[in-house]
N, C-alpha and C positions, 0 to 999 in steps of 0.2 A: 408557851416558847417562852423561856426569859430572852432577855435581851443580847447577852452573851450567844445564844444559840441562834437569834436571828441574826447578828451579826455575822456568824460563821458560815450563815445558809447563804448568805447575801454574797461574801465572798467567795465561797466555792462556786456558786452559782456564775458571777461575773470571771473566775479562771478559767470555767468549762466553757462559756460562751467565747472566750476570748480566744480559748485554743482553737475554737469549732470556728471560729472568723479567720485563723489563722489558717487552717486547713484547708478551709474552702477557697477562699480568696489566695493566699499565696500560694498554696502548696498545691493547689488546683485539685486535693485530694480529698473531698467532703468527709468526715467521720460519722456524721449523724445526720438523720433526716430532715426536712422544712418543716414537717408538722413538729417534730421533737424538738428543733429550734424554737420554733414559734413560741411554743407551749414555756421551754424554760425562760424564754426572756418576757414572755407575760406574766410570769410567775416572780421576776426579777422586778420588775418594772412596777408590780403591784406592792412589792415587799418596799422597794425606794419611796412608793409615795406613801404607804402606812407610817413607816420610819425615815423621817427624812434628814435624823442627825445622822445616820449613814450615807446618806448623798455621796458622790464621787463623779466629778466632773469628768474622768478617765474610764465612769462604767459603759459598758457594752449597749446599753439602752440610750446613751448618749449619740449613739451613731445615727438616731432618726431626726436629729437636730432640735429647730424650735427657736432658736435667738433669732432675733429680730436686727438686722446691722441698718442703722440709718445713712449711715457712711461710713464708707471705707477709710480706717487710716492710712496715711502714706508713711511708709518704715522704708528707712535706708538700709541698703545689702550691707552687712560686714564685709562680704568678698563680693565685688561686682559681678553680677550675673551677663556676662559678655555672649555676644553672638558670635557661630564660628564662619569662617571663610570657606565658600562654596566652590565647586569645580563640579565639572559634568563631561568630563573625559578620561583616560588614562593618561596621556601624557602628564596633564596637570597633577595628578596624582604623584605621577615619577619624578615629577619637577618638586613637589612637596619634600617627598623621601630623601632627594638629593640635598635640597636643605637641611634638613634634619641633621643627617647624618657628616655634613660638612661642619654644622656646627657644633656635635656632639661625639662623633664618632661613628664608626662602622657597627658597632654593636648597639642595635635598636630593636626593641620589640615593640609591635603597636597590639592596641586593644581593638577589635571591632563589633559595633554595637547598631542594634535597630535605632533607627533616625524615626523617629515616632512624629506623628502629625496631630500634636496635642496642644496643651498648655502648659508652658515651662512653671515650675512650682518650687521654691526653697522651704525647705520644714526646718523649723530648730527644736533641738531636744535638751532639755536641761535636768539632769539627773534621770535620765529615762523616759521622762515625760513629755511630751507633745506641747510645746508650748506657744509656738507661734506659726503659721502660713503664709506666704508672702508671696505675689506674684512677681512675673520679671519686670512688670513695668518698663521703665527706660534704659534698665540696665543698672542704674545706681541706685534706683528705690523703686518699689513698688506698692501696690494695695494689699492691707494685712484683711485675708480672709479667712482666719485662722477657724471662725466658728463652721463655715462651711466646709472647710479639709477635713474636720472632725467627723463630719459625716460620711467621707470615704471609706466605706468597709475593709480594703486595703492597704489603708495608713492606719499604722497604730499609734492609740491614742498614749498606751503605755507599754515598754519593753519590757520584756520577761530578764530579770538579773545575769546580765553577760557584761564581757571585758571592754564594753564602749567607754567614751570617754565622758566628763561629767557635764560639758558642753559641745556640742557639736552642731553642724548644717550639712542638711542632706540635700540633694536638688532632684526634680524627677519632671515627669511629663504627666500631667491629668490629660484623660482621654475618653473617649466612649467607645464599646464595639458597636460594628456594625450593625449586628440585630437588635440592639437595644437602640440605637438612633433610626432605625427603620419605623420600630414599633410604636417611638414616642413622637416621631413625625407623623405619623396616621393618623393618632390620638389627636395630634393640632388639627390636622386637615379636617377630622371628624366634627370638631368643635369650632371649627371656621375661625382659625387660628393661621397666622402665616408658617408656614413650615421653614424649619431652618436650613440653608443649602447644602451642609456635609458635617458628618461627626463632631470634626474641630470646631467648628462656629458653635455647634450646640454645647459641647463641653465649656469652652471659654463663656459663652454666655451663661451658662449654669451655675459657673464657680462665682460671678459675679452679681448672684442674685442676692436679694438684702433678705430673703426669709430662707433659713438654713433650714428648716423641715421642707422645703421645696424642693431644695438643694440636697435633700437624702432621699427623694421620692424619686429622683432621677439617678440612674447606673453607672454611677462616674468609676474609673479605673484608675488607677496609678502606677509607672513603673519609676523606679528609684534607681538612678544612676551614677553618682557623684559624690565624695564626702569631703567636707571641708572642716578642719577643727585645727586649733592652736597646737603648734610641731606635729603635724600630721607626721612628717616622717619619721618622726620616731617611733611612733607606730606601726606604719607601714612602709614597705621600700619601693612600692608601686602601685598604680591603680586596681590590677587584676586581685590581689592580696584585699586589696580593701573591699572591694565588690562580693569577695567571697565571706569578708567579716561583716559586710551587713547584711547579707542573707542568713548567718547566725544570729545576728541582732533582733531578726524577724522581720526584715524589710522584703518588698516584693521587688525583686529584680529579674528583668528577663532573661528568660532560658538560654535566647537567641546569641549568645556574644561568642567571641571567639578571640583566643590569643593568636595573635599570629607573630611568628620570626623574619619575618620579609614584605616585601611589597609582591611578591608574586602571590602569595598566601591571601593578602590582603584582596588582591584583586577575585580569586578565585571564590571569596566570600562574597564578594561584590556581585559577581555573575552566577551565584548561588540562588542569590535573595532578589534579583530582579526579577525572575518569575516566579519565585519563593513565596513572596509578598503577597500574592494575590489569595494565597492559603490562610494566612493569616485571619485572624476576627476582627483586627482592626487596621486602619491604614498606619502605613509608612510612605514617606515619599525619597528615602535614601538611606547611607549607612555614614556614621559616625567614624572616623580612624583617629583614635587619640595615641599619643605615645608613654607606653606603660609606666616607664621608670619615672618616680616624682623628680629623682636629683637631674635629671635630663629635663624635664618638662619646667622646673627652678631655671635652669641654664638656657633655654630656648625664651622664655619670658613670654611677653604681650608684647601686641601693636595698640595703638589706641582703643579699637575697635574690639580687638579678638585674640584667643592665645595662639602663637606660634606652635605650638606642639598637638594642635589637634585642626582637622580639618572634616568635612562634611561632603560626600559624594553625592549628588541627587541623581535621581533615575529622571529619562528623557520624559519632559512633560507630557500631558495628552493633549493629542490636535483634533482641532474640528476645522470643517468645509464649509465656508460661507460669503456672501457677495459683500464687497465694498462700495457703499453708496456715494458716501462724498469725505471729503476732510474737512475739518473744520478747527479753528486755530484759537487757543488758550494764551493768555498772558500772567505771568506768574508774579509776584511782588517782586521778584529783582530785574523784570523786564523780559525776562527769556521766554519766546515763542514756542509754543509747543504744540506741532500738531497731533490732530485726535482723527483716529480714523472710524466712520459711523459706519455700522454693520447691520446688516439681516441678524436680527437675534438668533443666537445659537446656543445648544448646552453644550456646556465644557466643564470637568471635572466638578461637578455638582452645582454650578451656576449656569445661569445665562446670560450671556456675554452680548453687550450690544454696541459696546466701543472699546477701542483698542488704542495704547499711545504708540506713536512712531518718532516720537524722539526729536528728530531735527529733520533738515531738509538731507542731508547726507543718508539717511535711513529710506527717505523716499526714492532718490534716485538707487541707492544700492539694490533695493526691493525693485525697482522698476514698474511703480504703480502707474497704473492708467483707471479712468473714470471704469465704473462698472466691473472691475476685476473681479475674479472668484478666487480667495485668499484662503490660505492656511492660519489659522491662528493658535496658540498656544498659550497655557499661563507661566511665564516666565518664574522660574522657584514656586511654581503652584500659586500667585498671587497676583500679579499686574497680568493683565491678557496683551499680548503683543502679535503682531504679522509676521510670521516668519517663511512666507514664501507665496507664489501666486502658482496656481493651477493654468497654466499658458495653454492647455488643452482647452479652454474653455471661455479665452479670451476673444472677445467681441475684434471685428477684423477694424472697426471704426473707433473704436477706444482711443480716447486721448490723454495724452498725459497730464499730471496735474501740474499747476506753474505756482513756485513758491511766491508767496505776496511779496513785495520790497516795503509795505507799508504796514503799520502798525493798524491791524483788524478793528481796533478799538476808536483811538484817537487821531488814527492816518499819520504819525509821524514816520517819517522815513527809517527803517529798520538800519540796523549796523551790525557789523560782525567783523570781530577781531581775528587776528593772525591768528591760527592755530586753534582757535575754538570753533568747535559746531553748531553750535546756537546762534541762531538771529537776537538781539535785541532792541528793546524800543526804548531809546536812551531818555524818553520825558518824564524823567522817574516823579517830579513835582506834579504833573498834569496827567496822567494816564490815570484813569481811575480803579482797574483793578491792579496797578501797581500799589494804589495809596491805599485801597481797603486792604489788598494781601499784605501790606507790612503792619497796619495796625492789627489786622487778625492773627500773624504770627506773632506781634508784641503780646497781646493778651492771653497768648496759649497758655496751655497747662506746663508745657517742657519749660517754656521762657517765664513770663510773671504771674502767671494762672491765675487770673484777675476773676473771681468768683462774679457771677449776675450778669458777665455779659457773656455774648456769644457770637459765632460770625453773621448773624442776621441781626444783630443788633448793632454791629458796625455796620453793616452795608445802610442800615437804614438811617443811622445818624451821618455817614457820609453824602446820603442823597440830601439830607434835611440842612446839610453845612454845618452841623455839630463836629462833626472832625473833618479833619483834612493832614494833622502831622500827628505824630507819637502824641508828642507833648500834648495837645488838645484833649486829650484824656484824665488831663490833671487839673483841666478847666472847668470838667460839667458840673462840679458843683458850684459852682456860680452860677450854672444856668439851669439849676434846679426847677423854678417856674416853669421854664419852658417844658421839661420832662414832664412835668405832671400835667402838661396841655396835651400829650400824646398820647392817641391811642395805644391799647396794651401794654401800658407801663403805670402800674398801681403804683400807690405810696410807699407798699411794702420793695417791689421789685426795684423801685429805685433806691431806696434807702440800702439794701442789698450789696446793689452796682456800686454804690459812692463808697460803701464800708468797702468792699474788694479792689476798688482802686487805691483806697488810703493803704490798707494791710499791703498791697503790693511794692509799696516803698521800702517794707522792710525785706526785700529777696537781694539775696547775696549778689555782688558785683558781676559774678559770671554769670547770671542769670540775667541780668540787664545787657551786660553784652552781647550774648547770645539773641535777645529780643529785639536788637538795634537792626539785626536782619542783614549781616554786613554777608556779601557773597562768599560761600564756601567757608563760614565761619559755623558749624555745627556745634553741638553742645560741648563735646570734648574737647574740642579746639579752643572752644571760647574760656573753657575751665584751664586749660595749660596757660593762654594768655591772659587770664585774669593773676594764677598764681605765680607767672615768672615778673610779670610787669607792676602788681601790686596794686596799682592805680590807674585811670584811667588818660591822666595827663602823661604818665611815662611814656603809655602804648602809643597816644596820637604822635609824640615827640619822635618815636624810635624810626630809624632808617628801615626801609626794607631788607637791609644785609641783619639788622639786629633783631628783626622781627622771625626772618627766616635761622637765626642760629637757634631757634626754641626747637625743642627736643619734639621731632613728628611733624614740625610746619614746615613745612615747602615754600619754595619761592613763587608760587604762583597764587598760596593762602596769603603770602607777604603782602606782594603787589596791590591784592584785592584791599586788604587792612589799611595801606600806607594810602590808596588812590581814596579810600571812602572817607580819611580825616582830612585830606587835603581840601576836601568839599566845603565851602563856605556855609551852607546850608546845613548840612551832618553837624558842625560847629556850633553851630545857633540851636540846634536841637538838643545837642549834648549840654549845653549851658543851660535852655532851660529846666531840664529833667533834673539837672543838679541845683537849679532853685526850688524846684519840686521836692527835694530833699531825696532823689533817690540812690540809692548806694553805688556809687564809683571806685571803692576802696575794697581791698581785699584785707581782713582783719587779722594783724599778723600776731599770733600766739607770739606771749615771750616764752621762751625756750630756756627752762635750768639745767645749765650744765654740770654733770658730775664734776670733770675738770676741765680745763683748756689745755690740756696735753696734744691733744691732735688738732688744734684751732690752724687754718692755711694749709692743710695737707688734704687731698682730695683721692676716694677708695674706689674702687669696683668689685664686686663680690661675687666671684664665680666658683661653681659645685657644688659638694655637701659637706658637711664638716659632722664628727661627733659629739661634741661638746653643745655646739648651738645649731639652731636654725636659722638661717638667713636672716631672716626677721631680727630675733634676736641678736644678731652680729650687729646689723644693721642699726640697731637700736642704740648699741653700746658706742659704736665708732660716733654716731651724731650726738651722744648725750656726752662726749668726751669734746665736743669740737670739731669733729672732722665734719666733712663732707661727702655724700655718694654722687657717683655720675652715671651715667647709663649707657655712656659707650666709651671706648676706649680712644682716646686722642692724645696728643702733646701735652695736655693739660693735665694728665692725669699723673699721681702721682705713684700709686702702688695698686697691685692688684692682689686680693686676696683671695689664693687661690685652694679648695677642696678636692675632694674626689669627683671624677667626672668632669672635671673641667672642660669644657668646648676645646677642641684643637684648634678652631680658628681664631680665638679669642687669645689662646695662649701665643700663636704663631705671630699676631699682632704685636702684642706687648712685646715679645722678644724682640721683634724688629724695630719697634720705637726704642728698645733698653729700657723700657717700665719695669723698676723691681717688682718680683712674684714673692710674696710673703704668706703664713702661714697665720690661722686664727691666734695661736700661741704667739706669735709674732707682734700682732696689735694688742695681745695682753702685755707684754712685756713695754711697748710705746708707751701704753697709759700706765701700767705699776712703776715704772723706771728702773725694771731690775736689769 
């Protein structure tokens, strides 16, 4: 055969096998026997090995994996992968519907989709080729697992020619069918390996394996359910149309979705799948409800953690009955005391449950728990076990009520409980071991300073040896290198890696340092907002409670906690030491080059959809000419730029305050001076 003939045969085999994969894994309509498929795949693999000049990373043969990943790269999401708000009852769904219609009007459609119990994944395509697969991670960044994603047969490595954008991102859920899970778990048991608790854990563990060949041997599947691309609203007007399009492009979209015209149809869909879910070959734990219109989605926007245009209805969790043996108490890094129920082990939702959180003293009183009670346990959101009730018929007559401690169980400091708060706290933050250790463990954690070479056990060991008592002590460990080398289990290489990780952490941005300080109520999102607003630690430390509370999405409770933290002389001393060690306490301010200053001093809110611009384009245009975008309507606002489908509540508020309502063309006139 000539080279041209060989190349033609290889390309024909690739095209046929790709089509067969699509028919089998996406359409569930196999068009060839397994024997014939395997024969063609073997022929293609042989030809590719024999003629490596015709190799193609998108070939069906690459679905068998082979790449070894030593370490997953952390990748920032172009569009954050936010979580959804949850509800467990009909009234909360109706409240959600009322909020939506109040904001965007009564003409609202919803798309209902099954909520798969798997691992969220984001896939990026360039010119129709899969270029990257990234896990959810913390929502802002995740692990790149492209080599592993390529092995999943229901995910196309290369799309057939179609009307897709040059660059787009599609979100989905990687999961494992129950029968595959049971078969693979049986194999693990036969090989005397620890079995996985449930299909979700097996799928999540598989996608993070470092050997993609091993990933390929495990039958993962994937449903895709959400499209992101620049100027998406110019391609589609709504979510339902985008789902129909991505099906045409060759993606595996669940067939059990529905377009609903009102909340009654949504509730009927939920009721159908409450029992119907048990007939599926995979696990779901609820239904996702999304506003269909892209324009209305943009109008509704986001909170700090989730979209306002979507919600997840969770089915009632599985329950089990077991005995409450005792209650122990844990002290966290903020000093909060958390009671933990110690239970007779019981199987629940695929896992063995031995302990359950009781949250606080109020919960113990609410449940009226007694020693030796028989209790009902369920998994809240299918994750954290919790006690939901007591079987009073089995209560022993002599059962004694639990007495909540009035002293810290570790350092015996009298507990305090602030008015309006549910938790008891140990105020001895500088002398209570679990608080000291917990703060340092939080600081080195992946979501904060992400210090390589250190773990929770290392922090505990160093604390017991007197090497660490404050966060700042981490940066003095280099001076104690000789002592570290004398410790058991700490070799030269591990010490070097640890010290290098500590040094590298000095490069972490201000928002990570601020989160790492462990200020009560200051999570990742709040830390980022505060860092972006105040720009530097000195400005934040000097701010009043009212000034902090004025930051978008920052409430008074958070503001009070922040001002209380910076008023503490011990905290001030720690920050001073960390500054001396070279940590970042300023947000880098990028110089903005303006196209003009025509809009300087003017503030705008963009609402609705526009023919000529996407909202992002219009926002960039305003900012590049000196204007400022605000997030809410108030007396500080100069203009509302209104398009189609502007929410009636925003319109009413703007009119009440007498704020001018202008069009995108009016903005152009302001800039061009016409």
